[in-house]
mmCIF file of the N, C-alpha and C atoms, coordinates in Angstrom:
data_MODEL
# 
_entry.id   MODEL 
# 
loop_
_atom_site.group_PDB 
_atom_site.id 
_atom_site.type_symbol 
_atom_site.label_atom_id 
_atom_site.label_alt_id 
_atom_site.label_comp_id 
_atom_site.label_asym_id 
_atom_site.label_entity_id 
_atom_site.label_seq_id 
_atom_site.pdbx_PDB_ins_code 
_atom_site.Cartn_x 
_atom_site.Cartn_y 
_atom_site.Cartn_z 
_atom_site.occupancy 
_atom_site.B_iso_or_equiv 
_atom_site.pdbx_formal_charge 
_atom_site.auth_seq_id 
_atom_site.auth_comp_id 
_atom_site.auth_asym_id 
_atom_site.auth_atom_id 
_atom_site.pdbx_PDB_model_num 
ATOM 1   N N  . MET A 1 1  ? 26.967  -15.585 -19.541 1.00 0.00 ? 1  MET A N  1 
ATOM 2   C CA . MET A 1 1  ? 26.472  -16.165 -18.309 1.00 0.00 ? 1  MET A CA 1 
ATOM 3   C C  . MET A 1 1  ? 26.369  -15.103 -17.223 1.00 0.00 ? 1  MET A C  1 
ATOM 4   N N  . SER A 1 2  ? 27.395  -14.265 -17.126 1.00 0.00 ? 2  SER A N  1 
ATOM 5   C CA . SER A 1 2  ? 27.375  -13.250 -16.074 1.00 0.00 ? 2  SER A CA 1 
ATOM 6   C C  . SER A 1 2  ? 26.329  -12.178 -16.374 1.00 0.00 ? 2  SER A C  1 
ATOM 7   N N  . ASP A 1 3  ? 26.054  -11.944 -17.664 1.00 0.00 ? 3  ASP A N  1 
ATOM 8   C CA . ASP A 1 3  ? 24.996  -10.985 -18.020 1.00 0.00 ? 3  ASP A CA 1 
ATOM 9   C C  . ASP A 1 3  ? 23.627  -11.504 -17.590 1.00 0.00 ? 3  ASP A C  1 
ATOM 10  N N  . LEU A 1 4  ? 23.413  -12.795 -17.757 1.00 0.00 ? 4  LEU A N  1 
ATOM 11  C CA . LEU A 1 4  ? 22.149  -13.404 -17.352 1.00 0.00 ? 4  LEU A CA 1 
ATOM 12  C C  . LEU A 1 4  ? 21.986  -13.323 -15.836 1.00 0.00 ? 4  LEU A C  1 
ATOM 13  N N  . LEU A 1 5  ? 23.052  -13.596 -15.117 1.00 0.00 ? 5  LEU A N  1 
ATOM 14  C CA . LEU A 1 5  ? 23.011  -13.513 -13.656 1.00 0.00 ? 5  LEU A CA 1 
ATOM 15  C C  . LEU A 1 5  ? 22.723  -12.082 -13.209 1.00 0.00 ? 5  LEU A C  1 
ATOM 16  N N  . LEU A 1 6  ? 23.363  -11.131 -13.846 1.00 0.00 ? 6  LEU A N  1 
ATOM 17  C CA . LEU A 1 6  ? 23.125  -9.723  -13.528 1.00 0.00 ? 6  LEU A CA 1 
ATOM 18  C C  . LEU A 1 6  ? 21.673  -9.339  -13.806 1.00 0.00 ? 6  LEU A C  1 
ATOM 19  N N  . LEU A 1 7  ? 21.127  -9.814  -14.904 1.00 0.00 ? 7  LEU A N  1 
ATOM 20  C CA . LEU A 1 7  ? 19.731  -9.540  -15.243 1.00 0.00 ? 7  LEU A CA 1 
ATOM 21  C C  . LEU A 1 7  ? 18.788  -10.146 -14.197 1.00 0.00 ? 7  LEU A C  1 
ATOM 22  N N  . ILE A 1 8  ? 19.026  -11.379 -13.822 1.00 0.00 ? 8  ILE A N  1 
ATOM 23  C CA . ILE A 1 8  ? 18.177  -12.048 -12.829 1.00 0.00 ? 8  ILE A CA 1 
ATOM 24  C C  . ILE A 1 8  ? 18.249  -11.326 -11.491 1.00 0.00 ? 8  ILE A C  1 
ATOM 25  N N  . LEU A 1 9  ? 19.434  -10.985 -11.055 1.00 0.00 ? 9  LEU A N  1 
ATOM 26  C CA . LEU A 1 9  ? 19.585  -10.278 -9.778  1.00 0.00 ? 9  LEU A CA 1 
ATOM 27  C C  . LEU A 1 9  ? 18.970  -8.881  -9.834  1.00 0.00 ? 9  LEU A C  1 
ATOM 28  N N  . SER A 1 10 ? 19.058  -8.236  -10.982 1.00 0.00 ? 10 SER A N  1 
ATOM 29  C CA . SER A 1 10 ? 18.439  -6.915  -11.135 1.00 0.00 ? 10 SER A CA 1 
ATOM 30  C C  . SER A 1 10 ? 16.921  -7.008  -11.036 1.00 0.00 ? 10 SER A C  1 
ATOM 31  N N  . ILE A 1 11 ? 16.358  -8.025  -11.659 1.00 0.00 ? 11 ILE A N  1 
ATOM 32  C CA . ILE A 1 11 ? 14.903  -8.212  -11.590 1.00 0.00 ? 11 ILE A CA 1 
ATOM 33  C C  . ILE A 1 11 ? 14.472  -8.510  -10.161 1.00 0.00 ? 11 ILE A C  1 
ATOM 34  N N  . ILE A 1 12 ? 15.202  -9.378  -9.488  1.00 0.00 ? 12 ILE A N  1 
ATOM 35  C CA . ILE A 1 12 ? 14.889  -9.684  -8.085  1.00 0.00 ? 12 ILE A CA 1 
ATOM 36  C C  . ILE A 1 12 ? 15.007  -8.427  -7.233  1.00 0.00 ? 12 ILE A C  1 
ATOM 37  N N  . GLY A 1 13 ? 16.045  -7.647  -7.461  1.00 0.00 ? 13 GLY A N  1 
ATOM 38  C CA . GLY A 1 13 ? 16.230  -6.400  -6.722  1.00 0.00 ? 13 GLY A CA 1 
ATOM 39  C C  . GLY A 1 13 ? 15.113  -5.410  -6.980  1.00 0.00 ? 13 GLY A C  1 
ATOM 40  N N  . PHE A 1 14 ? 14.664  -5.330  -8.221  1.00 0.00 ? 14 PHE A N  1 
ATOM 41  C CA . PHE A 1 14 ? 13.561  -4.431  -8.564  1.00 0.00 ? 14 PHE A CA 1 
ATOM 42  C C  . PHE A 1 14 ? 12.291  -4.837  -7.830  1.00 0.00 ? 14 PHE A C  1 
ATOM 43  N N  . PHE A 1 15 ? 11.981  -6.131  -7.843  1.00 0.00 ? 15 PHE A N  1 
ATOM 44  C CA . PHE A 1 15 ? 10.778  -6.594  -7.150  1.00 0.00 ? 15 PHE A CA 1 
ATOM 45  C C  . PHE A 1 15 ? 10.888  -6.392  -5.641  1.00 0.00 ? 15 PHE A C  1 
ATOM 46  N N  . ALA A 1 16 ? 12.076  -6.592  -5.090  1.00 0.00 ? 16 ALA A N  1 
ATOM 47  C CA . ALA A 1 16 ? 12.264  -6.371  -3.652  1.00 0.00 ? 16 ALA A CA 1 
ATOM 48  C C  . ALA A 1 16 ? 12.065  -4.896  -3.313  1.00 0.00 ? 16 ALA A C  1 
ATOM 49  N N  . LEU A 1 17 ? 12.617  -4.023  -4.117  1.00 0.00 ? 17 LEU A N  1 
ATOM 50  C CA . LEU A 1 17 ? 12.460  -2.586  -3.891  1.00 0.00 ? 17 LEU A CA 1 
ATOM 51  C C  . LEU A 1 17 ? 10.998  -2.176  -4.030  1.00 0.00 ? 17 LEU A C  1 
ATOM 52  N N  . TYR A 1 18 ? 10.322  -2.691  -5.044  1.00 0.00 ? 18 TYR A N  1 
ATOM 53  C CA . TYR A 1 18 ? 8.894   -2.412  -5.236  1.00 0.00 ? 18 TYR A CA 1 
ATOM 54  C C  . TYR A 1 18 ? 8.098   -2.890  -4.026  1.00 0.00 ? 18 TYR A C  1 
ATOM 55  N N  . TRP A 1 19 ? 8.384   -4.104  -3.572  1.00 0.00 ? 19 TRP A N  1 
ATOM 56  C CA . TRP A 1 19 ? 7.667   -4.688  -2.441  1.00 0.00 ? 19 TRP A CA 1 
ATOM 57  C C  . TRP A 1 19 ? 7.858   -3.847  -1.184  1.00 0.00 ? 19 TRP A C  1 
ATOM 58  N N  . VAL A 1 20 ? 9.072   -3.394  -0.951  1.00 0.00 ? 20 VAL A N  1 
ATOM 59  C CA . VAL A 1 20 ? 9.352   -2.584  0.239   1.00 0.00 ? 20 VAL A CA 1 
ATOM 60  C C  . VAL A 1 20 ? 8.667   -1.227  0.144   1.00 0.00 ? 20 VAL A C  1 
ATOM 61  N N  . LEU A 1 21 ? 8.844   -0.527  -0.956  1.00 0.00 ? 21 LEU A N  1 
ATOM 62  C CA . LEU A 1 21 ? 8.303   0.830   -1.066  1.00 0.00 ? 21 LEU A CA 1 
ATOM 63  C C  . LEU A 1 21 ? 6.781   0.842   -1.174  1.00 0.00 ? 21 LEU A C  1 
ATOM 64  N N  . ILE A 1 22 ? 6.233   0.086   -2.096  1.00 0.00 ? 22 ILE A N  1 
ATOM 65  C CA . ILE A 1 22 ? 4.780   0.081   -2.299  1.00 0.00 ? 22 ILE A CA 1 
ATOM 66  C C  . ILE A 1 22 ? 4.093   -0.619  -1.136  1.00 0.00 ? 22 ILE A C  1 
ATOM 67  N N  . GLY A 1 23 ? 4.656   -1.702  -0.669  1.00 0.00 ? 23 GLY A N  1 
ATOM 68  C CA . GLY A 1 23 ? 4.077   -2.411  0.466   1.00 0.00 ? 23 GLY A CA 1 
ATOM 69  C C  . GLY A 1 23 ? 4.049   -1.548  1.712   1.00 0.00 ? 23 GLY A C  1 
ATOM 70  N N  . GLN A 1 24 ? 5.120   -0.830  1.964   1.00 0.00 ? 24 GLN A N  1 
ATOM 71  C CA . GLN A 1 24 ? 5.168   0.052   3.131   1.00 0.00 ? 24 GLN A CA 1 
ATOM 72  C C  . GLN A 1 24 ? 4.166   1.187   2.991   1.00 0.00 ? 24 GLN A C  1 
ATOM 73  N N  . TRP A 1 25 ? 4.021   1.731   1.795   1.00 0.00 ? 25 TRP A N  1 
ATOM 74  C CA . TRP A 1 25 ? 3.062   2.809   1.560   1.00 0.00 ? 25 TRP A CA 1 
ATOM 75  C C  . TRP A 1 25 ? 1.642   2.319   1.814   1.00 0.00 ? 25 TRP A C  1 
ATOM 76  N N  . ARG A 1 26 ? 1.329   1.132   1.302   1.00 0.00 ? 26 ARG A N  1 
ATOM 77  C CA . ARG A 1 26 ? -0.017  0.572   1.514   1.00 0.00 ? 26 ARG A CA 1 
ATOM 78  C C  . ARG A 1 26 ? -0.260  0.274   2.984   1.00 0.00 ? 26 ARG A C  1 
ATOM 79  N N  . TRP A 1 27 ? 0.760   -0.272  3.663   1.00 0.00 ? 27 TRP A N  1 
ATOM 80  C CA . TRP A 1 27 ? 0.633   -0.581  5.089   1.00 0.00 ? 27 TRP A CA 1 
ATOM 81  C C  . TRP A 1 27 ? 0.375   0.696   5.885   1.00 0.00 ? 27 TRP A C  1 
ATOM 82  N N  . ASN A 1 28 ? 1.139   1.739   5.600   1.00 0.00 ? 28 ASN A N  1 
ATOM 83  C CA . ASN A 1 28 ? 0.951   3.011   6.302   1.00 0.00 ? 28 ASN A CA 1 
ATOM 84  C C  . ASN A 1 28 ? -0.439  3.579   6.043   1.00 0.00 ? 28 ASN A C  1 
ATOM 85  N N  . LYS A 1 29 ? -0.910  3.482   4.806   1.00 0.00 ? 29 LYS A N  1 
ATOM 86  C CA . LYS A 1 29 ? -2.243  3.976   4.462   1.00 0.00 ? 29 LYS A CA 1 
ATOM 87  C C  . LYS A 1 29 ? -3.308  3.209   5.241   1.00 0.00 ? 29 LYS A C  1 
ATOM 88  N N  . GLN A 1 30 ? -3.153  1.902   5.302   1.00 0.00 ? 30 GLN A N  1 
ATOM 89  C CA . GLN A 1 30 ? -4.119  1.069   6.016   1.00 0.00 ? 30 GLN A CA 1 
ATOM 90  C C  . GLN A 1 30 ? -4.108  1.393   7.510   1.00 0.00 ? 30 GLN A C  1 
ATOM 91  N N  . MET A 1 31 ? -2.934  1.545   8.096   1.00 0.00 ? 31 MET A N  1 
ATOM 92  C CA . MET A 1 31 ? -2.840  1.842   9.528   1.00 0.00 ? 31 MET A CA 1 
ATOM 93  C C  . MET A 1 31 ? -3.397  3.234   9.833   1.00 0.00 ? 31 MET A C  1 
ATOM 94  N N  . ARG A 1 32 ? -3.193  4.176   8.923   1.00 0.00 ? 32 ARG A N  1 
ATOM 95  C CA . ARG A 1 32 ? -3.729  5.526   9.100   1.00 0.00 ? 32 ARG A CA 1 
ATOM 96  C C  . ARG A 1 32 ? -5.256  5.489   9.122   1.00 0.00 ? 32 ARG A C  1 
ATOM 97  N N  . GLU A 1 33 ? -5.846  4.691   8.233   1.00 0.00 ? 33 GLU A N  1 
ATOM 98  C CA . GLU A 1 33 ? -7.304  4.563   8.192   1.00 0.00 ? 33 GLU A CA 1 
ATOM 99  C C  . GLU A 1 33 ? -7.834  3.951   9.486   1.00 0.00 ? 33 GLU A C  1 
ATOM 100 N N  . VAL A 1 34 ? -7.159  2.937   9.989   1.00 0.00 ? 34 VAL A N  1 
ATOM 101 C CA . VAL A 1 34 ? -7.574  2.300   11.245  1.00 0.00 ? 34 VAL A CA 1 
ATOM 102 C C  . VAL A 1 34 ? -7.481  3.306   12.384  1.00 0.00 ? 34 VAL A C  1 
ATOM 103 N N  . GLU A 1 35 ? -6.401  4.064   12.412  1.00 0.00 ? 35 GLU A N  1 
ATOM 104 C CA . GLU A 1 35 ? -6.214  5.064   13.471  1.00 0.00 ? 35 GLU A CA 1 
ATOM 105 C C  . GLU A 1 35 ? -7.295  6.141   13.395  1.00 0.00 ? 35 GLU A C  1 
ATOM 106 N N  . MET A 1 36 ? -7.641  6.568   12.186  1.00 0.00 ? 36 MET A N  1 
ATOM 107 C CA . MET A 1 36 ? -8.686  7.582   12.029  1.00 0.00 ? 36 MET A CA 1 
ATOM 108 C C  . MET A 1 36 ? -10.036 7.057   12.512  1.00 0.00 ? 36 MET A C  1 
ATOM 109 N N  . ARG A 1 37 ? -10.316 5.775   12.244  1.00 0.00 ? 37 ARG A N  1 
ATOM 110 C CA . ARG A 1 37 ? -11.573 5.185   12.723  1.00 0.00 ? 37 ARG A CA 1 
ATOM 111 C C  . ARG A 1 37 ? -11.611 5.169   14.244  1.00 0.00 ? 37 ARG A C  1 
ATOM 112 N N  . LYS A 1 38 ? -10.470 4.841   14.874  1.00 0.00 ? 38 LYS A N  1 
ATOM 113 C CA . LYS A 1 38 ? -10.399 4.836   16.344  1.00 0.00 ? 38 LYS A CA 1 
ATOM 114 C C  . LYS A 1 38 ? -10.662 6.229   16.897  1.00 0.00 ? 38 LYS A C  1 
ATOM 115 N N  . ILE A 1 39 ? -10.038 7.226   16.297  1.00 0.00 ? 39 ILE A N  1 
ATOM 116 C CA . ILE A 1 39 ? -10.207 8.606   16.757  1.00 0.00 ? 39 ILE A CA 1 
ATOM 117 C C  . ILE A 1 39 ? -11.658 9.042   16.588  1.00 0.00 ? 39 ILE A C  1 
ATOM 118 N N  . ALA A 1 40 ? -12.261 8.716   15.445  1.00 0.00 ? 40 ALA A N  1 
ATOM 119 C CA . ALA A 1 40 ? -13.663 9.083   15.203  1.00 0.00 ? 40 ALA A CA 1 
ATOM 120 C C  . ALA A 1 40 ? -14.579 8.402   16.218  1.00 0.00 ? 40 ALA A C  1 
ATOM 121 N N  . LYS A 1 41 ? -14.295 7.154   16.531  1.00 0.00 ? 41 LYS A N  1 
ATOM 122 C CA . LYS A 1 41 ? -15.100 6.418   17.507  1.00 0.00 ? 41 LYS A CA 1 
ATOM 123 C C  . LYS A 1 41 ? -14.978 7.063   18.887  1.00 0.00 ? 41 LYS A C  1 
ATOM 124 N N  . GLU A 1 42 ? -13.766 7.439   19.276  1.00 0.00 ? 42 GLU A N  1 
ATOM 125 C CA . GLU A 1 42 ? -13.554 8.089   20.573  1.00 0.00 ? 42 GLU A CA 1 
ATOM 126 C C  . GLU A 1 42 ? -14.292 9.425   20.641  1.00 0.00 ? 42 GLU A C  1 
ATOM 127 N N  . ILE A 1 43 ? -14.259 10.184  19.565  1.00 0.00 ? 43 ILE A N  1 
ATOM 128 C CA . ILE A 1 43 ? -14.951 11.477  19.535  1.00 0.00 ? 43 ILE A CA 1 
ATOM 129 C C  . ILE A 1 43 ? -16.459 11.274  19.677  1.00 0.00 ? 43 ILE A C  1 
ATOM 130 N N  . LYS A 1 44 ? -17.005 10.274  18.971  1.00 0.00 ? 44 LYS A N  1 
ATOM 131 C CA . LYS A 1 44 ? -18.441 9.994   19.075  1.00 0.00 ? 44 LYS A CA 1 
ATOM 132 C C  . LYS A 1 44 ? -18.819 9.579   20.494  1.00 0.00 ? 44 LYS A C  1 
ATOM 133 N N  . GLU A 1 45 ? -17.976 8.748   21.123  1.00 0.00 ? 45 GLU A N  1 
ATOM 134 C CA . GLU A 1 45 ? -18.262 8.312   22.491  1.00 0.00 ? 45 GLU A CA 1 
ATOM 135 C C  . GLU A 1 45 ? -18.222 9.488   23.460  1.00 0.00 ? 45 GLU A C  1 
ATOM 136 N N  . LYS A 1 46 ? -17.269 10.380  23.288  1.00 0.00 ? 46 LYS A N  1 
ATOM 137 C CA . LYS A 1 46 ? -17.185 11.562  24.148  1.00 0.00 ? 46 LYS A CA 1 
ATOM 138 C C  . LYS A 1 46 ? -18.392 12.469  23.939  1.00 0.00 ? 46 LYS A C  1 
ATOM 139 N N  . ALA A 1 47 ? -18.840 12.582  22.693  1.00 0.00 ? 47 ALA A N  1 
ATOM 140 C CA . ALA A 1 47 ? -20.015 13.413  22.396  1.00 0.00 ? 47 ALA A CA 1 
ATOM 141 C C  . ALA A 1 47 ? -21.265 12.823  23.047  1.00 0.00 ? 47 ALA A C  1 
ATOM 142 N N  . LYS A 1 48 ? -21.397 11.507  23.027  1.00 0.00 ? 48 LYS A N  1 
ATOM 143 C CA . LYS A 1 48 ? -22.548 10.856  23.655  1.00 0.00 ? 48 LYS A CA 1 
ATOM 144 C C  . LYS A 1 48 ? -22.530 11.063  25.169  1.00 0.00 ? 48 LYS A C  1 
ATOM 145 N N  . LYS A 1 49 ? -21.352 10.953  25.766  1.00 0.00 ? 49 LYS A N  1 
ATOM 146 C CA . LYS A 1 49 ? -21.228 11.154  27.213  1.00 0.00 ? 49 LYS A CA 1 
ATOM 147 C C  . LYS A 1 49 ? -21.552 12.594  27.583  1.00 0.00 ? 49 LYS A C  1 
ATOM 148 N N  . GLY A 1 50 ? -21.152 13.519  26.739  1.00 0.00 ? 50 GLY A N  1 
ATOM 149 C CA . GLY A 1 50 ? -21.426 14.936  26.980  1.00 0.00 ? 50 GLY A CA 1 
ATOM 150 C C  . GLY A 1 50 ? -22.912 15.244  26.913  1.00 0.00 ? 50 GLY A C  1 
ATOM 151 N N  . LYS A 1 51 ? -23.634 14.583  26.036  1.00 0.00 ? 51 LYS A N  1 
ATOM 152 C CA . LYS A 1 51 ? -25.077 14.810  25.899  1.00 0.00 ? 51 LYS A CA 1 
ATOM 153 C C  . LYS A 1 51 ? -25.845 14.218  27.074  1.00 0.00 ? 51 LYS A C  1 
ATOM 154 N N  . LYS A 1 52 ? -25.359 13.115  27.626  1.00 0.00 ? 52 LYS A N  1 
ATOM 155 C CA . LYS A 1 52 ? -26.054 12.457  28.730  1.00 0.00 ? 52 LYS A CA 1 
ATOM 156 C C  . LYS A 1 52 ? -25.979 13.266  30.013  1.00 0.00 ? 52 LYS A C  1 
ATOM 157 N N  . LYS A 1 53 ? -24.936 14.027  30.180  1.00 0.00 ? 53 LYS A N  1 
ATOM 158 C CA . LYS A 1 53 ? -24.743 14.789  31.425  1.00 0.00 ? 53 LYS A CA 1 
ATOM 159 C C  . LYS A 1 53 ? -25.605 15.979  31.506  1.00 0.00 ? 53 LYS A C  1 
# 
């Protein structure tokens, strides 16, 4: 009985660890892409303003 409980808790722990590590990596990747798009947009806007002057 205790072996089964240990197995179940180990599986839950593995999935929790996977969710935290892989989920955080994906979240960071997604946020980095959004930030890069913002920076690119700002650079384009500054370039347009520079050409108008």
